[in-house]
N, C-alpha and C positions, 0 to 999 in steps of 0.2 A: 899429472892424467893428459897425455898429449890432445893439442889443440881438434877441435873438431875440424872438417874439412869447411862446415856450414860454417864454421866460426871465421875462419881465414881462408880464401881460397889462395890456395900455393898462387906465388904469377907464374909459374912453370903449365898451370894447365896447357895451354895454346899451343907449346912442343909437347907437351904428354900425349894433347889428342890429333896433332898432327903424327906423329911418330909412329900412333897405331892407325891412323887410317890410313899411312903410305906400307904400315905393316898389312895391313888383310888384305889394303888392296894386290898385292904386290900375289900376297896368299890368295887369294881366291881369283886370278888371275891363272895361279900355275893351275887351279883345280878346272877354273873354267873352261882351260882353251880344251885340259882332256875331255870337259863335255861339248866342243863342240867339236873337235876336230873327229871324235867317236861320232857323232852326227854327218860330219862330212869327207872321211878318209878313213878311218880307222877298218872300216866294214872291204873297204879295197886292200890296202894296203897289210892285216894282221888276220881278216876269212874273206881271202876272191877267191874257195870253190861255192861262197854260197852268192843261191842270188840277194841283188841286193837288198831288198827290205829285208832279210831273213839276215845277212853281213851285217848290216845296221842294227839290227837283238841282238845278236852277236856285242858289237861290238855296246850295245846299252849294258848287257851285262858284264862288261870288264869295269864301265860304269857303274854301276849298281852297285857293287862288289868295294868298291874304296869304303864307300858308306856303311859297311859292316865293320870296317876299325875303328868307326868315327866313336860308339860309344867306349869303345878299348883306350882308343883317345882323351876321350872325357875322364876318363877310371883316374890314368897313370895323370893326367895334366894338372887336373883336380886337384887328386891329393898332395900333392906334393906344391901345387899351386899356394894349394894354404896352408900348404907346411913353410916351408920355403921364401914362397914370393912370386907376386904375380911374370918381374922381370925375368929372372930366367928361363924360365918355362918356354915365352915369347919369344925367345933368342934362342932356344933349343926347333921351336915349333918354326921356326921361319927356314933355318937350315935344313931340315930335315924333309920339306914341303921343294924349297929349293932344289936342293940331291936329286930327290926323286923324280925335278920336272925336268933339271937338264939331261937326265939317264934316258929318259924316254926318248929326247930325240937326238940321241942314239945309239938303241932299240937298232937290232936289225929283221931284217921282214919274213915273210912266211915264206917267200919264193925262195930267199936265201937259207934259213935251218927248220923250218918247218912247223913243228909244233910248239916249238920252244921259245918261237915269237912273240905270239897271243902268251904264254907261259907267264912270261919275263916281266912282258905290256904288266900284267895279273898283279905283281908280286911289287910290281912298281906303283900301282893306283893301291894298293895298300898302304901302303908308306904316305901313301900321301894326307889317303882317309885319319888315319893316323891321327899327323898333324893338324892337318884341320880341325880334329877331334879337338885335340885342346888349345888350338886360337882365341877361337872366336870367345870364351868365356874372357879367356887370361884380358883380351885387345878392351874387350867391351868393360871390363869390373876397372880396370886401371884406369880409366876415362870417369866412372862415375867415379870411383872412390875418392878424385883429384879432386871433382865438382866442389858447386853448391848443390842443396835440392831443391833450390828453389829455379832450376836453368837447366837440371840433370836430364829432363828429355830432350833440349836439344842439345846439350854434350854429348852428349852420351852416344845419338846419334850418329855421331860423322864415323869412328867405324863403321858404321853401318854403314854407310857408303863408298867402302871398301870392294860390298861383293860387287852393285852397279859399276864399279868402275875400275874394277879389276872381268868383268865382263866385258866391258867398253873398250878395253884395252886389249883381250885375250880377242876379240871378234873382231877390232880395230888394224891389229897385223895380219889375220888370216884372211882380212878382205883385201888388204894390200898386197899380200904374198898372191892371193888368188887374180887381184886387178891386173899385175907383169908376170905371171905367168902363165901359160898354157895347161890345162885342165894334166897332161903329162907327167910334164917338170914337174909342178905341184904336186905331185900322187907319185914322184919316183924321190924329193930329195926337200923341194919348196915345204910342207910343212912339218919338214926338221928342228927349220928354223926358229920360229916364234920361240918351240922351246930350248935350243939353249939358247935363247936373248935371259934364261929364267933367272943365269950362275947372274948375269951384270946388272939385274934387278938384287936377288937377292943383296947381294954386295950393300945395294945404294940402303936395303933395307935395314938389313945390320950398321952398319952406320951411324942411323939415324937411333933407334932405338937402341942400342945399345951410353945413347943421351940423358937416356927418360930417368929420372930416380922411383924410387919404389913407392909403391902403395902409402901416404901418411897413415890411413884408416888403417889399413893391413898390418902399417909399421906400428903400432900402440895396440889392436892387436893381440900381438904375440911377444910384446913386449909386458902386456898382460896376466898371458896365460906361461912368461917365463916365470913368474912373479909370484903364482898361486901356487899353491902345497896339492892341488888336487888336479888329480893322473886326468889328459884330457881325452876321448874320445876318435877315433881316426876321422876324418870328416864322410864317410860316406855312411859311416853307425849314425852318426849325430843329427844325417841329410836327413835319413830316411826313419830313428828318429825324432825330429824336431819339424819336419819338412814334407814329408809327404802326399800332402797334398798341394803343395807348393809344385812339385816334380808332377804331381798329375795334368794340375795348370798348364806346367808350361809346355807340358808332352803332346795335349789336345790345344792348344794357341798356336803351336808348329806348323799343327795341318797342314791347314788349308795356305799361312803362309809359302810353306816349304811344298809343296804339291801343286800349288801357281809359277811358285819359279821356274822350277827348272821346267814346265810344262810351256810356259813362255818364253823363256831366253834358249831352253835347248832341243828339248824335242819340235818346236814350232822349223826349225833351221831341217830339220829330218825331212819331215811332211811341205814343206814349201816348195821340196827339191823335187821326192819322187810324186806330191798329188798335183801340187799344182806345174812343176816342172817350171820354176823360177831360177836362174840363175842361183847360181852356193853365192854368188857376193853380192844377191839384190837383197838374198834374206839374211847372210851378216847384216849387211844395210841399214836392215830395218831393225834389228837388234838395238847395231850399236848408237840408232838414235834413241833406241826407248830407253835405253840405261841411261844416257845420255841427260834424258828428261831429270828418269830418277832422280840420277846422282840432286840435281839441285834441288828435288820434291822432297830427300829422307830429313834434312837438317829442318827444314819449315813445317815435316808435320810434327817432329823430335816435338818443335819450339814447340804447335800447339798441342800437344800431349801434354804443356807443361801450365797450360794452362785450361782445358776441362775437362783433361785426366784421359788415364792412360785408355782403359774400359772404352769409353766411349768412339775414339778414335779407330782403335782395333777393331771393333764389330763395322764399322761401319766399312773398313776395310773386307774383313770378312765375308759381308752378306753382299760387298759389292762384286768378288772377284766370286762369285758365287754366281753371281747372275750375268755379268759379261761373258764365261765361259760358254752362253749358249748364242754369242754375241762375234764371239771369236772369232769361231770357226769361219761362221758363212762369209765374213770376213776375207779372213784368209782364204775362202775358195774362191776368189772371185781372180785370185793371177796379178792383180793389183799391186805395182808396193808399195803407193800413198795406203791405201788400205788395209795391207799388211803391215807396216809402220803404224799405225792409228789403232790398230787394233792390239797389239806389242804394249803402245806407247800407253791405251789407257787398264789395259791389261794390270802394267808396269805404275801405276798412278795407285790403283785398287793394292797394288799388292804390298807398298810404302805405305801408305794408309797401319799396315800393322808393324810390317818391318824399320820403321821409325822408334814407333814408343818400346820395340820388344827388351833393347837392352837396358833403359833403361831399370821396366817392366819386373824382367827377371833379378836385375839387378836388388832392389827395392823385395824380392820373396822370401829371399836367405841372411842372413848373420851372416859377419865377416867372413869366422875362422872354417867355416862353411861355403861359404858364396862362392867361389868355383867351383867348389865339387856342385852345389847343388844346380845354379844357373848349368853346367855344360851337361849334365845328364839329363835335365830337363830337353835341353836342346837340341841332344844328342844323339841320344838311344830316340826321340821321334825322329829322324834323320830316315832310320830304317824301314820305318815302318811307312815314311811320308817320304823325302825326296828321293830315297835310293831306287824303290821300282818306279816313280811318276813315268819317266820319260817308258823305259819298257814295255808298261801295265799301256800307256798310250798304243806306243808304238802293238802290242799284240793284241788291243781291238780297233784301231785299225785296223791289221790284218785280217783278223774275225771278223770283224762287220762291215769290214767296207764303207765303215761314215763315222763323222767324227762326231756324234752327239751324244756316244754314251765314252766318250772323253768326259766332255763336260759333265756330264752326270759326274764322270769322277768327281770332279773338281767342286761342283752343289757337296755334295756325297762329303766333303772332306772340310767345303764351308759348315757346314750343319755341327760337324764333330766339334770345330772351333771354336763359334758362336756360344756353344754347349759350354763348356769350358773355360771362356771368359768370362762370359757370366756369374760362371762357378766362383769366380774369382776377388778380395777383397779388391777395391782400389788404393793403387798402394804412388801417387802423384801425391808431395812433398812432404814421403817418410823419411826419417831420419834413419840412415846407411849403421848405425852405431848403436841405433835399438831394432831394426827391421828383423832379428830374432823373435823377439817380444810374443809379436802381432802374432809366428807364426808358433808359440809353441805356446798360446792358448788358445785358436786351432785345432790345436796338436789334444793336446789337453779335453777343448769339447766331446770334438768326434769320439775318445775315448770312455768320457764320461756316458756320452749320449747312446752310443754299443754297448 
């Protein structure tokens, strides 16, 4: 039998962490760049006939459509990732995401080709969603399965840092472009530059990602499956049979984390510009500073989850973000850059307490041969109900009520759902990933017996 990663941590772990972090940073850069552009640009470029708030609403609709493809990406990438390995699928996801983002930078506008422009934009957004649906699970699992259980929360949190790092990069590039250009030039061609830069970033990411080894835990599980005379069930069937409770836990745990993040980093851009009349660059800078702080917080909270457990850290984050939503908007309404930055940063502080332990938490819920499918399905199916409509719902609530209070209530309800889901989960800290499936099978049998 192959040695467990817990018995001897591979010397390549830092390289695996770096490859996962850089890859996820590039993919999240591509994804958040679209969200930021939807808040600031796409309403003018692709929906010029609508009033500003309706144009933003339509832009966020194309943004939300990308989430619809994420569950499909989770199913396809999860299936093949559990069958042939994590690394190959991560390379494919990076190519798809980078290609789609680069092509968005080449699209004609509504004034040039009419309705065909937003149609093409939506198609490329679907490709982005499909790619990201498979990226997250593979990246965090590659690190989790290389590392040791004593510090898994810390090591597995680093790929999670790709989200704030990607957002930091996207907001930074857009902020730079708005600083050196007039509004007319930025809307004419300047917004395209950050999208075209994706082609360069993808080449760097591929060079690094191709150099890492496949997960030793997966290779051992694959060898055992090949020696076995028993026919394996498809990963999706095994997940639904042995891990259905864990999938529901993961979906519930994602609600507050996903909704709050897109309100704090995407919707806030449109809110600050349209409601408090702050310049685009000022709003981007607030998100940029908050994302920089969050990048430092994620490994710290990942390490904390190794000491006190995944559940306590996650629960404090969920409760905190639910309460902070009612403070966040009054601070943003002041029109002060300092208060807006503080509001975003504290919100991301609480978000980090959920996001940091999430990678290890979800990895420890599933067995090796179903882990890619289980973690991806739990994470990405919930995103359709959580992150996908979050900016859209927030914009619609603002338009209907003329107040941000209903948006804060929306975030608080999501926080309550997450608290219930995490309380229903078992504590996974210290789990041996080779035996992770046993606990789920026991839970499944107990549930069936009780029923």
